[in-house]
C-alpha positions in Angstrom: 2.2 16.5 15.8 0.0 13.8 14.2 1.6 10.5 13.4 1.1 9.1 9.9 -1.4 6.3 9.6 -1.1 3.7 6.9 -4.6 2.9 5.5 -5.6 -0.6 4.6 -5.3 -1.7 1.0 -8.2 -2.6 -1.2 -9.4 -6.1 -0.6 -8.1 -6.2 3.0 -10.3 -7.4 5.8 -10.5 -3.8 7.0 -12.2 -2.4 3.8 -14.9 -0.7 5.8 -12.3 0.8 8.2 -10.3 2.0 5.1 -13.4 3.7 3.7 -14.1 5.5 6.9 -10.4 6.5 7.0 -10.6 7.9 3.5 -13.6 10.0 4.5 -11.4 11.6 7.2 -8.4 12.2 4.9 -7.3 14.1 1.8 -4.7 12.4 -0.5 -1.7 14.3 -1.8 1.1 13.0 -4.0 4.6 13.5 -2.7 8.2 12.9 -3.7 11.1 12.9 -1.2 14.3 14.1 -2.8 17.8 12.8 -2.0 18.5 16.0 0.1 15.5 15.1 2.3 13.2 17.8 1.0 9.6 17.0 0.1 7.6 18.2 -2.9 3.8 18.0 -2.6 1.3 17.9 -5.4 -2.5 17.9 -5.3 -2.7 15.0 -7.7 -0.7 12.8 -10.1 -1.7 14.8 -13.2 -0.4 18.1 -11.7 2.8 16.4 -10.5 3.5 15.1 -14.0 2.7 18.5 -15.5 5.3 20.0 -13.2 7.9 17.4 -14.3 7.7 14.9 -11.5 8.6 11.3 -12.3 5.4 9.3 -11.8 7.4 6.3 -10.7 8.6 8.2 -7.7 5.3 9.6 -6.6 3.8 8.4 -3.3 0.2 8.9 -2.4 -0.1 10.1 1.2 -3.4 10.3 3.1 -3.4 13.6 5.1 -5.8 13.8 8.1 -8.6 16.2 7.1 -8.1 18.4 10.2 -4.4 18.9 9.3 -5.2 19.5 5.7 -7.8 22.2 6.6 -6.1 24.0 9.4 -2.4 23.1 9.2 0.4 25.1 7.6 2.2 23.9 4.5 5.2 23.3 6.7 3.2 21.1 9.1 1.9 19.1 6.1 5.4 18.7 4.7 6.7 17.5 8.1 3.8 15.0 8.3 4.5 13.7 4.8 8.3 13.6 5.5 7.6 11.5 8.6 5.3 9.2 6.6 7.8 8.7 3.8 10.6 8.1 6.4 8.5 5.4 8.1 8.0 3.7 4.7 11.7 3.7 4.0 12.5 2.2 7.5 9.8 -0.4 7.1 11.3 -1.7 3.9 14.9 -1.7 5.0 
């Protein structure tokens, strides 16, 4: 399974590296619910349309290969791992 990678933020020294990373990924919006389940949305507008709280949305960069050939379950697991790593990093 692929491990989530956190892209550099705008203005960081690795801007060129981030741009290359973004060319190799597809962004999805996600929400991790209290029961551990994950909801995925193609973009913020669709998430809001479906009733998602925009303050809880997290943008996750999905590797292009996983996005193109992976199953929905594999993408959910990738996103769940990413969101879990974010929670652990801020605790």
